[in-house]
Backbone as a printed PyTorch tensor [residue, N CA C, xyz], in Angstrom:
tensor([[[  3.3760,  -0.0800, -18.4880],
         [  3.4890,  -0.5070, -17.0310],
         [  4.7530,  -1.3430, -17.0540]],

        [[  5.4560,  -1.1730, -16.1460],
         [  6.8250,  -1.8030, -16.0090],
         [  6.7550,  -3.3130, -15.5400]],

        [[  5.7250,  -3.5460, -14.6840],
         [  5.5670,  -4.9760, -14.2140],
         [  4.2150,  -5.4080, -14.4410]],

        [[  4.0820,  -6.7490, -14.8180],
         [  2.7580,  -7.3180, -14.8890],
         [  2.4990,  -8.0910, -13.5830]],

        [[  1.7210,  -7.5290, -12.8000],
         [  1.5860,  -8.0540, -11.4370],
         [  1.1420,  -9.4890, -11.3170]],

        [[  0.3690,  -9.8950, -12.4630],
         [ -0.0940, -11.2010, -12.3680],
         [  1.0280, -12.2360, -12.7050]],

        [[  1.9800, -11.8360, -13.6640],
         [  3.0420, -12.7240, -14.1580],
         [  4.2850, -12.6070, -13.4620]],

        [[  4.7620, -11.4550, -13.0570],
         [  6.0920, -11.1850, -12.5460],
         [  6.2690, -11.5980, -11.1110]],

        [[  5.3020, -11.4720, -10.3190],
         [  5.5080, -11.6790,  -8.8980],
         [  4.4840, -12.7210,  -8.3470]],

        [[  4.9380, -13.7140,  -7.5920],
         [  4.0520, -14.7260,  -6.8980],
         [  3.8550, -14.1390,  -5.4770]],

        [[  2.6040, -13.9730,  -5.0680],
         [  2.3470, -13.5460,  -3.7250],
         [  1.8580, -14.6440,  -3.0190]],

        [[  2.4270, -14.9720,  -1.7470],
         [  2.0310, -16.0480,  -0.8870],
         [  1.6450, -15.5070,   0.4670]],

        [[  0.3640, -15.6960,   0.8850],
         [ -0.0120, -15.2790,   2.1470],
         [  0.2420, -16.3990,   3.0600]],

        [[  0.7860, -16.1880,   4.3560],
         [  1.1790, -17.1800,   5.1160],
         [  0.0450, -18.1700,   5.4970]],

        [[ -1.2170, -17.8760,   5.4940],
         [ -2.1980, -18.8550,   5.8670],
         [ -2.5280, -19.7780,   4.7980]],

        [[ -2.0310, -19.4570,   3.5580],
         [ -2.3170, -20.4790,   2.5230],
         [ -1.2940, -21.5770,   2.4580]],

        [[ -1.6240, -22.7100,   2.0530],
         [ -0.8320, -23.8680,   1.8150],
         [  0.1140, -23.5430,   0.6490]],

        [[  1.4200, -24.0300,   0.9070],
         [  2.3620, -23.8190,  -0.2000],
         [  2.0490, -24.8670,  -1.4340]],

        [[  2.1640, -24.3550,  -2.5870],
         [  1.9390, -25.1910,  -3.8180],
         [  3.2000, -25.9890,  -4.0300]],

        [[  3.0770, -27.1650,  -4.4780],
         [  4.2300, -28.0550,  -4.7490],
         [  4.4490, -27.9720,  -6.2490]],

        [[  5.6240, -28.5500,  -6.5900],
         [  5.9360, -28.5500,  -8.0080],
         [  6.7790, -27.2730,  -8.3700]],

        [[  7.3330, -27.3870,  -9.5660],
         [  8.1590, -26.3320,  -9.9420],
         [  7.3950, -25.1400, -10.5410]],

        [[  7.6430, -23.9760,  -9.9400],
         [  6.8480, -22.7350, -10.3600],
         [  7.8330, -21.6730, -10.7930]],

        [[  7.5330, -21.0670, -11.9920],
         [  8.4700, -20.0920, -12.5190],
         [  7.9540, -18.7890, -11.9900]],

        [[  8.6910, -18.1520, -11.0600],
         [  8.3210, -16.7390, -10.6190],
         [  9.5950, -15.8820, -10.6000]],

        [[  9.4830, -14.6340, -10.5340],
         [ 10.7090, -13.7320, -10.4940],
         [ 10.9410, -13.2480,  -9.0980]],

        [[  9.9020, -13.3730,  -8.2540],
         [ 10.0390, -12.9080,  -6.9120],
         [  8.8710, -13.5400,  -6.0300]],

        [[  9.2140, -13.8100,  -4.8210],
         [  8.1570, -14.4530,  -3.9310],
         [  8.0570, -13.4620,  -2.7140]],

        [[  6.8170, -13.0980,  -2.3640],
         [  6.5920, -12.1800,  -1.3240],
         [  5.7990, -13.0360,  -0.2130]],

        [[  6.1470, -13.1460,   0.9750],
         [  5.5340, -13.7870,   1.9200],
         [  4.9640, -12.7110,   3.0770]],

        [[  3.7360, -12.7270,   3.3070],
         [  3.1290, -11.7590,   4.2160],
         [  2.8010, -12.3870,   5.4960]],

        [[  3.4080, -12.1530,   6.5300],
         [  2.9790, -12.8310,   7.8290],
         [  1.5340, -12.4700,   8.2010]],

        [[  0.8360, -13.5120,   8.8300],
         [ -0.5750, -13.3900,   9.0920],
         [ -0.7860, -12.1010,   9.9340]],

        [[ -0.1070, -11.8250,  10.8530],
         [ -0.3590, -10.6510,  11.8540],
         [ -0.2270,  -9.3660,  10.9290]],

        [[  0.7380,  -9.2260,  10.0440],
         [  0.8070,  -8.0510,   9.3150],
         [ -0.3290,  -8.0420,   8.3300]],

        [[ -0.7600,  -9.1850,   7.7490],
         [ -1.8730,  -9.2810,   6.7950],
         [ -3.1610,  -8.7410,   7.3320]],

        [[ -3.4400,  -9.1180,   8.6170],
         [ -4.5740,  -8.5570,   9.3600],
         [ -4.5660,  -7.1370,   9.5020]],

        [[ -3.3420,  -6.6450,  10.0070],
         [ -3.1990,  -5.2550,  10.2010],
         [ -3.2960,  -4.4450,   8.8480]],

        [[ -2.7850,  -4.9580,   7.8010],
         [ -2.8380,  -4.3040,   6.4940],
         [ -4.3000,  -4.1680,   6.1720]],

        [[ -5.0890,  -5.2430,   6.2980],
         [ -6.5630,  -5.2360,   6.0000],
         [ -7.2850,  -4.1460,   6.8290]],

        [[ -7.0880,  -4.0760,   8.0560],
         [ -7.5890,  -3.0930,   8.9930],
         [ -7.2440,  -1.6740,   8.6320]],

        [[ -5.9830,  -1.4920,   8.2870],
         [ -5.4450,  -0.1700,   7.8560],
         [ -6.1670,   0.2610,   6.6180]],

        [[ -6.2780,  -0.6370,   5.6490],
         [ -7.0000,  -0.3260,   4.4130],
         [ -8.4580,   0.1060,   4.8700]],

        [[ -9.1950,  -0.5370,   5.6960],
         [-10.5610,  -0.2200,   5.9290],
         [-10.5970,   1.0440,   6.7300]],

        [[ -9.5830,   1.3820,   7.5500],
         [ -9.5900,   2.6680,   8.1910],
         [ -9.4150,   3.7850,   7.3490]],

        [[ -8.5320,   3.6410,   6.3660],
         [ -8.3770,   4.7070,   5.3100],
         [ -9.5700,   4.9130,   4.6030]],

        [[-10.2430,   3.8190,   4.0930],
         [-11.4020,   3.8870,   3.2630],
         [-12.5520,   4.6220,   4.1070]],

        [[-12.6610,   4.3680,   5.4340],
         [-13.7010,   4.9240,   6.2820],
         [-13.3870,   6.3730,   6.4560]],

        [[-12.2290,   6.8210,   6.5500],
         [-11.8180,   8.1760,   6.8430],
         [-11.8530,   9.1320,   5.5730]],

        [[-11.2110,   8.5060,   4.4570],
         [-11.0280,   9.4680,   3.3360],
         [-11.5790,   8.8340,   2.0380]],

        [[-11.9380,   7.5190,   2.0890],
         [-12.4050,   6.8380,   0.8750],
         [-13.4970,   7.5010,   0.0680]],

        [[-14.3300,   8.4470,   0.7260],
         [-15.4150,   9.0720,  -0.0490],
         [-15.0420,  10.3850,  -0.6670]],

        [[-13.8200,  10.8300,  -0.5850],
         [-13.3630,  12.0290,  -1.1300],
         [-13.3120,  11.7860,  -2.7020]],

        [[-13.6350,  12.8370,  -3.3600],
         [-13.8490,  12.8280,  -4.7660],
         [-12.5740,  12.4550,  -5.5600]],

        [[-11.3720,  12.8700,  -4.9870],
         [-10.1330,  12.5600,  -5.6120],
         [ -9.4890,  11.1150,  -5.3240]],

        [[-10.2230,  10.3290,  -4.3760],
         [ -9.7240,   9.1120,  -3.7890],
         [ -9.9580,   7.9810,  -4.6840]],

        [[ -9.0090,   7.2740,  -5.0220],
         [ -8.9290,   6.0440,  -5.7750],
         [ -7.8850,   5.1860,  -5.4840]],

        [[ -7.6610,   4.0280,  -6.1900],
         [ -6.5190,   3.0040,  -5.8970],
         [ -5.3250,   3.6280,  -5.8680]],

        [[ -4.8930,   4.4750,  -6.8270],
         [ -3.5660,   5.0670,  -6.9030],
         [ -3.2820,   5.8540,  -5.5950]],

        [[ -4.1930,   6.6630,  -5.2380],
         [ -4.0630,   7.5620,  -3.9260],
         [ -3.8890,   6.5310,  -2.8610]],

        [[ -4.6420,   5.4040,  -2.7320],
         [ -4.6070,   4.4950,  -1.6920],
         [ -3.0960,   3.8780,  -1.7160]],

        [[ -2.5410,   3.5030,  -2.8110],
         [ -1.2060,   2.8930,  -2.8050],
         [ -0.3140,   3.8480,  -2.2730]],

        [[ -0.3140,   5.1150,  -2.6130],
         [  0.6820,   6.0970,  -2.1700],
         [  0.5110,   6.3260,  -0.6490]],

        [[ -0.6750,   6.4980,  -0.1320],
         [ -0.8820,   6.7120,   1.2650],
         [ -0.2480,   5.5500,   2.0930]],

        [[ -0.4840,   4.2890,   1.6510],
         [  0.0340,   3.0610,   2.3290],
         [  1.5550,   3.2240,   2.4330]],

        [[  2.1370,   3.5300,   1.2680],
         [  3.6150,   3.7310,   1.0030],
         [  4.1920,   4.7510,   2.1670]],

        [[  3.5170,   5.9900,   2.1410],
         [  4.1280,   6.9330,   3.0780],
         [  3.8230,   6.6340,   4.5350]],

        [[  2.7460,   5.8450,   4.8060],
         [  2.5320,   5.3980,   6.1960],
         [  3.7030,   4.4080,   6.6140]],

        [[  3.9040,   3.4770,   5.8100],
         [  4.8960,   2.5620,   6.0080],
         [  6.2910,   3.1010,   6.1410]],

        [[  6.8020,   3.9150,   5.2410],
         [  8.0790,   4.3900,   5.2500],
         [  8.2690,   5.5260,   6.2250]],

        [[  7.4030,   6.2830,   6.4810],
         [  7.4330,   7.3400,   7.4790],
         [  7.5690,   6.7910,   8.8160]],

        [[  6.6380,   5.6260,   9.0140],
         [  6.8530,   5.0270,  10.4630],
         [  8.1810,   4.3510,  10.6240]],

        [[  8.6620,   3.8380,   9.5430],
         [  9.9250,   3.0500,   9.5630],
         [ 11.0920,   4.1660,   9.9800]],

        [[ 10.9400,   5.2150,   9.2420],
         [ 11.9820,   6.3060,   9.5120],
         [ 11.9330,   6.8730,  10.8070]],

        [[ 10.6320,   7.1060,  11.3650],
         [ 10.5740,   7.6410,  12.7620],
         [ 10.9090,   6.7000,  13.7980]],

        [[ 10.5150,   5.4150,  13.6890],
         [ 10.6160,   4.3910,  14.9050],
         [ 11.5110,   3.2870,  14.5500]],

        [[ 12.1070,   3.1240,  13.2930],
         [ 12.8750,   1.9680,  12.9520],
         [ 12.2150,   0.6230,  13.1480]],

        [[ 10.8360,   0.6620,  12.9520],
         [  9.9770,  -0.4620,  12.9830],
         [  9.1150,  -0.4090,  11.8650]],

        [[  8.6380,  -1.5170,  11.4040],
         [  7.6740,  -1.5580,  10.3200],
         [  6.2360,  -1.4580,  10.8770]],

        [[  5.4500,  -0.6770,  10.1420],
         [  4.0180,  -0.4690,  10.4130],
         [  3.2780,  -1.8510,   9.7990]],

        [[  3.3750,  -1.8920,   8.5250],
         [  2.8310,  -2.9760,   7.7790],
         [  3.9570,  -3.8780,   7.3450]],

        [[  5.0100,  -3.2040,   6.7600],
         [  6.1710,  -3.8510,   6.2530],
         [  5.8780,  -4.5310,   4.8300]],

        [[  4.9320,  -3.8800,   4.0850],
         [  4.5910,  -4.3970,   2.8200],
         [  5.7220,  -4.0520,   1.9200]],

        [[  6.1100,  -5.0100,   0.8430],
         [  7.0480,  -4.6660,  -0.1220],
         [  6.4070,  -3.7030,  -1.1780]],

        [[  7.1020,  -2.6260,  -1.4800],
         [  6.5870,  -1.6890,  -2.5390],
         [  7.6020,  -1.7960,  -3.6970]],

        [[  7.0670,  -1.7810,  -4.9080],
         [  7.7890,  -1.8260,  -6.2010],
         [  7.8970,  -0.4960,  -6.7080]],

        [[  9.0070,  -0.0760,  -7.3140],
         [  9.0830,   1.1690,  -8.0410],
         [  8.5970,   1.0190,  -9.3660]],

        [[  7.5710,   1.6860,  -9.8160],
         [  7.1150,   1.6530, -11.1860],
         [  6.9390,   3.0350, -11.6190]],

        [[  6.5660,   3.2830, -12.8160],
         [  6.5310,   4.5510, -13.4800],
         [  5.5630,   5.5730, -12.6800]],

        [[  4.6170,   4.9260, -12.1790],
         [  3.5480,   5.7630, -11.4670],
         [  3.8580,   6.0730, -10.0160]],

        [[  4.9070,   5.3000,  -9.4410],
         [  5.1590,   5.5840,  -8.0980],
         [  5.3430,   4.2240,  -7.3410]],

        [[  5.2980,   4.2600,  -5.9830],
         [  5.4800,   3.0160,  -5.2760],
         [  4.0590,   2.2510,  -5.3080]],

        [[  4.1400,   0.9270,  -5.4720],
         [  3.0220,   0.1580,  -5.5620],
         [  3.1850,  -1.0270,  -4.6270]],

        [[  2.1580,  -1.2670,  -3.6760],
         [  2.3280,  -2.5110,  -2.8290],
         [  2.0300,  -3.7590,  -3.5730]],

        [[  2.9030,  -4.7010,  -3.5800],
         [  2.7390,  -5.8590,  -4.5290],
         [  1.6380,  -6.7400,  -4.1270]],

        [[  1.3850,  -6.9160,  -2.8450],
         [  0.3970,  -7.9110,  -2.3310],
         [ -0.9770,  -7.3450,  -2.4050]],

        [[ -1.1190,  -6.0950,  -2.7470],
         [ -2.3390,  -5.3840,  -2.5390],
         [ -3.5840,  -6.0940,  -3.2990]],

        [[ -3.5000,  -6.4140,  -4.5140],
         [ -4.5700,  -7.1360,  -5.2100],
         [ -4.9210,  -8.3850,  -4.6600]],

        [[ -4.0300,  -9.1740,  -4.2090],
         [ -4.3800, -10.5320,  -3.5840],
         [ -5.1340, -10.1810,  -2.2450]],

        [[ -4.7420,  -9.2230,  -1.4490],
         [ -5.3750,  -8.8420,  -0.2320],
         [ -6.8150,  -8.2980,  -0.4950]],

        [[ -6.9100,  -7.4570,  -1.5430],
         [ -8.2420,  -6.9700,  -1.9620],
         [ -9.2330,  -7.9860,  -2.2970]],

        [[ -8.6680,  -8.9800,  -3.1290],
         [ -9.6120, -10.0630,  -3.4630],
         [-10.0840, -10.8260,  -2.2770]],

        [[ -9.1830, -11.1120,  -1.3640],
         [ -9.5430, -11.8130,  -0.1450],
         [-10.6090, -10.9640,   0.6980]],

        [[-10.4680,  -9.6100,   0.6670],
         [-11.2980,  -8.8150,   1.4810],
         [-12.6850,  -8.7140,   0.7400]],

        [[-12.7050,  -8.7870,  -0.5590],
         [-14.0880,  -8.8260,  -1.2550],
         [-14.6760, -10.2080,  -0.9260]],

        [[-13.9220, -11.1890,  -0.9370],
         [-14.4840, -12.5160,  -0.6330],
         [-15.1620, -12.6370,   0.7310]],

        [[-14.4250, -11.8880,   1.6570],
         [-14.8250, -11.9800,   3.1400],
         [-15.8700, -10.8730,   3.3040]],

        [[-16.1960, -10.1970,   2.3260],
         [-17.2630,  -9.1130,   2.4310],
         [-16.9020,  -8.0830,   3.3380]],

        [[-15.5250,  -7.6830,   3.2170],
         [-15.0480,  -6.5900,   4.0270],
         [-15.2170,  -5.2110,   3.2910]],

        [[-15.1440,  -5.3690,   1.9190],
         [-15.2820,  -4.2620,   1.1470],
         [-15.7910,  -4.5370,  -0.2990]],

        [[-16.0840,  -3.5700,  -1.1420],
         [-16.4110,  -3.8840,  -2.5310],
         [-15.7180,  -2.9120,  -3.3790]],

        [[-15.3830,  -3.4090,  -4.5930],
         [-14.7210,  -2.6320,  -5.7260],
         [-15.7520,  -1.9760,  -6.5220]],

        [[-15.4270,  -0.5880,  -6.8680],
         [-16.2550,   0.1880,  -7.6900],
         [-15.4930,   0.7530,  -8.8340]],

        [[-15.9170,   0.5740, -10.0000],
         [-15.2730,   1.2900, -11.0980],
         [-15.9270,   2.5010, -11.5430]],

        [[-15.3390,   3.6980, -11.5850],
         [-15.9160,   4.8900, -12.0560],
         [-14.9640,   5.6510, -12.8150]],

        [[-15.1890,   6.8820, -13.0190],
         [-14.3410,   7.8690, -13.6810],
         [-14.1240,   9.1800, -12.9120]],

        [[-12.9150,   9.6840, -13.0200],
         [-12.5040,  10.8670, -12.3780],
         [-11.8530,  11.8480, -13.4060]],

        [[-12.6720,  12.9260, -13.8000],
         [-12.2040,  13.6910, -14.8930],
         [-12.0170,  12.8610, -16.1920]],

        [[-12.9770,  12.0950, -16.4620],
         [-12.8500,  11.1520, -17.6930],
         [-11.7420,  10.1380, -17.7320]],

        [[-11.1090,   9.9120, -16.5740],
         [-10.0820,   8.8070, -16.3830],
         [-10.6330,   7.7210, -15.6040]],

        [[-10.4160,   6.4320, -16.0060],
         [-10.9980,   5.2910, -15.2200],
         [-10.3690,   5.3090, -13.8100]],

        [[-11.2320,   4.9580, -12.9170],
         [-10.6150,   4.8760, -11.4530],
         [-11.2750,   3.7780, -10.7260]],

        [[-10.6340,   3.1600,  -9.9540],
         [-11.0180,   2.0590,  -9.0530],
         [-11.0040,   2.5540,  -7.7250]],

        [[-12.2110,   2.4110,  -7.0050],
         [-12.3940,   2.8890,  -5.6680],
         [-12.9940,   1.5600,  -4.8330]],

        [[-12.7680,   1.7540,  -3.5480],
         [-13.2470,   0.6060,  -2.6760],
         [-14.1620,   1.2660,  -1.5870]],

        [[-15.3570,   0.4510,  -1.3210],
         [-16.2220,   0.9800,  -0.3350],
         [-16.0390,  -0.1860,   0.8980]],

        [[-15.9030,   0.4170,   2.0960],
         [-15.7980,  -0.5590,   3.3080],
         [-17.1440,  -0.9600,   3.5100]],

        [[-17.2680,  -2.3380,   3.8850],
         [-18.5600,  -2.8290,   4.2350],
         [-18.5760,  -3.0410,   5.9140]],

        [[-17.5440,  -2.8210,   6.4340],
         [-17.5720,  -2.8600,   7.8990],
         [-16.4060,  -1.9100,   8.4510]],

        [[-16.5440,  -1.5480,   9.6120],
         [-15.5230,  -0.6900,  10.3700],
         [-14.2230,  -1.4170,  10.6490]],

        [[-13.1340,  -0.6870,  10.5640],
         [-11.9150,  -1.3200,  10.9170],
         [-11.6900,  -1.6990,  12.4030]],

        [[-11.1620,  -2.7520,  12.5900],
         [-10.7820,  -3.2080,  13.9730],
         [ -9.2970,  -2.7440,  14.2410]],

        [[ -9.3790,  -1.5190,  14.8860],
         [ -8.0430,  -0.8690,  15.1900],
         [ -7.3530,  -1.6270,  16.3410]],

        [[ -7.9260,  -2.6110,  16.8050],
         [ -7.1710,  -3.3970,  17.9110],
         [ -5.9440,  -4.2470,  17.2780]],

        [[ -5.9730,  -4.3240,  15.9450],
         [ -4.9950,  -5.0110,  15.2090],
         [ -3.6120,  -4.0490,  15.2180]],

        [[ -3.7480,  -2.7250,  15.5600],
         [ -2.6010,  -1.8690,  15.6090],
         [ -1.9540,  -2.1980,  16.9940]],

        [[ -0.6310,  -1.9850,  16.9250],
         [  0.2180,  -2.3890,  18.1650],
         [  0.0790,  -1.3470,  19.1510]],

        [[  0.0890,  -0.0530,  18.8120],
         [  0.0690,   0.9790,  19.7840],
         [ -0.4780,   2.2950,  19.1670]],

        [[ -0.6390,   3.3520,  19.9410],
         [ -1.1350,   4.6480,  19.4880],
         [ -0.2760,   5.3490,  18.4430]],

        [[  1.0390,   4.9920,  18.4870],
         [  2.0020,   5.5310,  17.4580],
         [  1.5860,   5.2990,  16.0270]],

        [[  1.0080,   3.9700,  15.8600],
         [  0.7390,   3.5100,  14.5110],
         [ -0.5040,   4.2610,  13.9860]],

        [[ -1.5980,   4.4220,  14.7670],
         [ -2.7470,   5.2260,  14.3970],
         [ -2.3660,   6.7550,  14.1870]],

        [[ -1.5020,   7.2900,  15.1080],
         [ -1.0360,   8.6690,  14.9080],
         [ -0.3930,   8.8720,  13.5650]],

        [[  0.5220,   7.9990,  13.0800],
         [  1.1540,   8.1080,  11.7570],
         [  0.2060,   8.0160,  10.6980]],

        [[ -0.6630,   6.9160,  10.7450],
         [ -1.7040,   6.7300,   9.7200],
         [ -2.4420,   7.9860,   9.6000]],

        [[ -2.9730,   8.5900,  10.5410],
         [ -3.8530,   9.8180,  10.5040],
         [ -3.0590,  10.9740,  10.0920]],

        [[ -1.7040,  11.2330,  10.4240],
         [ -0.9040,  12.2850,   9.9820],
         [ -0.7330,  12.1780,   8.5190]],

        [[ -0.4250,  11.0360,   7.9150],
         [ -0.3780,  10.9340,   6.5220],
         [ -1.6130,  11.2080,   5.8180]],

        [[ -2.7500,  10.7660,   6.4220],
         [ -4.0430,  11.0470,   5.7960],
         [ -4.3730,  12.6410,   5.8380]],

        [[ -4.0630,  13.1890,   6.9160],
         [ -4.2550,  14.6150,   7.0240],
         [ -3.4910,  15.4330,   5.9700]],

        [[ -2.1940,  15.0030,   5.6980],
         [ -1.3160,  15.6990,   4.8750],
         [ -1.5200,  15.3740,   3.3540]],

        [[ -1.8180,  14.1590,   3.0130],
         [ -1.7670,  13.8600,   1.6490],
         [ -3.2120,  13.3040,   1.0700]],

        [[ -4.1320,  13.0950,   1.7530],
         [ -5.3350,  12.4770,   1.2150],
         [ -6.2310,  13.4120,   0.3010]],

        [[ -5.8680,  14.6980,   0.1970],
         [ -6.6610,  15.5920,  -0.6710],
         [ -5.8780,  15.6740,  -2.0020]],

        [[ -4.7940,  15.0090,  -2.2670],
         [ -4.0870,  14.9490,  -3.4790],
         [ -4.7420,  13.9720,  -4.4080]],

        [[ -4.9010,  14.2880,  -5.7050],
         [ -5.4260,  13.3060,  -6.6090],
         [ -4.1910,  12.4110,  -7.1210]],

        [[ -4.5710,  11.4160,  -7.8830],
         [ -3.6270,  10.3710,  -8.2890],
         [ -2.3800,  11.0130,  -8.9740]],

        [[ -2.5430,  11.9260,  -9.8300],
         [ -1.4110,  12.5210, -10.5050],
         [ -0.5830,  13.2760,  -9.4460]],

        [[ -1.0800,  14.1470,  -8.6060],
         [ -0.3960,  14.8650,  -7.6060],
         [  0.3790,  14.0820,  -6.6470]],

        [[ -0.2820,  12.9970,  -6.1800],
         [  0.3640,  12.1340,  -5.1730],
         [  1.4630,  11.2410,  -5.7800]],

        [[  1.1630,  10.8530,  -7.0100],
         [  2.2970,  10.0410,  -7.7030],
         [  3.4620,  10.7990,  -7.9510]],

        [[  3.2890,  12.2830,  -8.4260],
         [  4.3840,  13.1670,  -8.7110],
         [  5.1250,  13.4370,  -7.3110]],

        [[  4.3860,  13.5670,  -6.2800],
         [  4.9710,  13.7630,  -4.8670],
         [  5.8060,  12.6040,  -4.4730]],

        [[  5.3940,  11.4390,  -4.6630],
         [  6.0810,  10.1280,  -4.3300],
         [  7.4260,  10.0740,  -5.0950]],

        [[  7.4190,  10.6400,  -6.3350],
         [  8.6000,  10.4910,  -7.1050],
         [  9.6660,  11.3840,  -6.6530]],

        [[  9.3710,  12.1710,  -5.6130],
         [ 10.4260,  13.0930,  -5.0820],
         [ 10.9640,  12.5510,  -3.7300]],

        [[ 10.5220,  11.3800,  -3.2800],
         [ 10.8210,  10.8630,  -2.0840],
         [ 12.1120,  10.0410,  -2.2180]],

        [[ 13.0680,  10.0300,  -1.2920],
         [ 14.3290,   9.4300,  -1.4870],
         [ 14.2270,   7.9420,  -1.6610]],

        [[ 13.4880,   7.1740,  -0.9350],
         [ 13.4750,   5.8040,  -1.1640],
         [ 13.0220,   5.3940,  -2.6740]],

        [[ 12.0620,   6.0580,  -3.2060],
         [ 11.6350,   5.8550,  -4.5430],
         [ 12.7500,   6.3120,  -5.5930]],

        [[ 13.4900,   7.3960,  -5.2790],
         [ 14.4720,   7.8550,  -6.1400],
         [ 15.6350,   6.9320,  -6.2210]],

        [[ 15.9990,   6.2420,  -5.0560],
         [ 17.1570,   5.5350,  -4.9700],
         [ 16.8710,   3.9730,  -5.4200]],

        [[ 15.6620,   3.6410,  -5.6280],
         [ 15.4100,   2.2070,  -6.1000],
         [ 15.5230,   2.2600,  -7.6400]],

        [[ 15.8250,   0.9590,  -8.1140],
         [ 15.8470,   0.5950,  -9.6160],
         [ 14.3540,   0.4580, -10.0170]],

        [[ 14.0320,   0.7780, -11.3120],
         [ 12.8020,   0.5710, -11.8870],
         [ 12.3790,  -0.8590, -11.7970]],

        [[ 11.2130,  -1.2420, -11.3330],
         [ 10.6390,  -2.5800, -11.2070],
         [ 11.2550,  -3.4080, -10.0220]],

        [[ 12.0000,  -2.7840,  -9.1710],
         [ 12.6120,  -3.3940,  -7.9750],
         [ 11.9460,  -2.9880,  -6.7030]],

        [[ 12.0740,  -3.8840,  -5.6600],
         [ 11.5330,  -3.5140,  -4.2600],
         [ 12.2450,  -2.2960,  -3.7520]],

        [[ 11.4400,  -1.5030,  -3.1840],
         [ 12.0540,  -0.2630,  -2.5970],
         [ 12.5230,  -0.5820,  -1.0880]],

        [[ 13.7160,  -0.3420,  -0.8290],
         [ 14.3560,  -0.7640,   0.3920],
         [ 13.9740,   0.2550,   1.4860]],

        [[ 13.4060,  -0.2580,   2.5860],
         [ 13.0600,   0.5480,   3.7500],
         [ 14.1770,   1.2650,   4.3080]],

        [[ 15.3840,   0.6140,   4.3010],
         [ 16.5560,   1.3240,   4.8970],
         [ 16.9550,   2.5380,   4.2120]],

        [[ 16.4260,   2.7730,   2.9220],
         [ 16.7970,   3.9350,   2.1140],
         [ 16.2800,   5.2480,   2.8260]],

        [[ 15.4320,   5.0250,   3.7920],
         [ 14.9570,   6.3350,   4.4220],
         [ 16.1440,   7.0490,   5.2870]],

        [[ 17.2030,   6.2620,   5.5460],
         [ 18.2760,   6.7530,   6.4130],
         [ 19.4300,   7.1170,   5.4580]],

        [[ 19.1560,   8.1060,   4.5880],
         [ 20.3250,   8.5790,   3.7350],
         [ 20.6440,   9.9350,   4.2380]],

        [[ 21.6650,  10.5820,   3.6340],
         [ 21.9660,  11.9330,   4.0180],
         [ 21.0410,  12.9700,   3.4540]],

        [[ 20.2400,  12.4330,   2.4240],
         [ 19.3280,  13.4580,   1.9390],
         [ 17.9970,  13.3840,   2.6760]],

        [[ 17.4820,  14.5600,   3.0270],
         [ 16.1220,  14.4930,   3.8100],
         [ 14.9540,  14.0220,   2.8320]],

        [[ 14.0240,  13.3380,   3.5090],
         [ 12.8120,  12.9480,   2.7470],
         [ 11.8890,  14.1740,   2.6490]],

        [[ 10.8330,  13.9270,   1.9220],
         [  9.9180,  15.0570,   1.5390],
         [  8.7900,  15.0550,   2.5450]],

        [[  8.6480,  14.1320,   3.4460],
         [  7.4830,  14.2400,   4.2850],
         [  7.8860,  14.2540,   5.7670]]])
């Protein structure tokens, strides 16, 4: 693994108080409360629609979120969630994901389940409530989310990771670095 999520990146959610004192971190990510709520509701919507598929696990969820965010940005020049994604060897990974999942578990929005898929360990999430889609700004957001789900949610972790490795934003980023949303606007066409 290129990054140790727990050590390399400090995630700060805007509703938390800032810690004082000198802290050694390589990157600070601040997630605005409005986007944090939207992020949670989008996760719940994804889980409700496709989370029970046999191929579905955390890796697939990561890549679905990435394509939703970057496709929306390319189409509308606006951020859907605006989460920062890091380029790692397995594809784009949303950095604040584990902090948000832990908060959602604490709030009893979902539960984490460990199982196996073709003898490989897998993390799945089960929603404990329905998504509040009122957090979405407009119908364009839901349409993009559902388009990505329709196109990519049947891929397993290996397939969707390989697919993401052919996307221009991932290709243009440096290993271990944040993938720039502006990279969707290159002369090379994207894969989706």
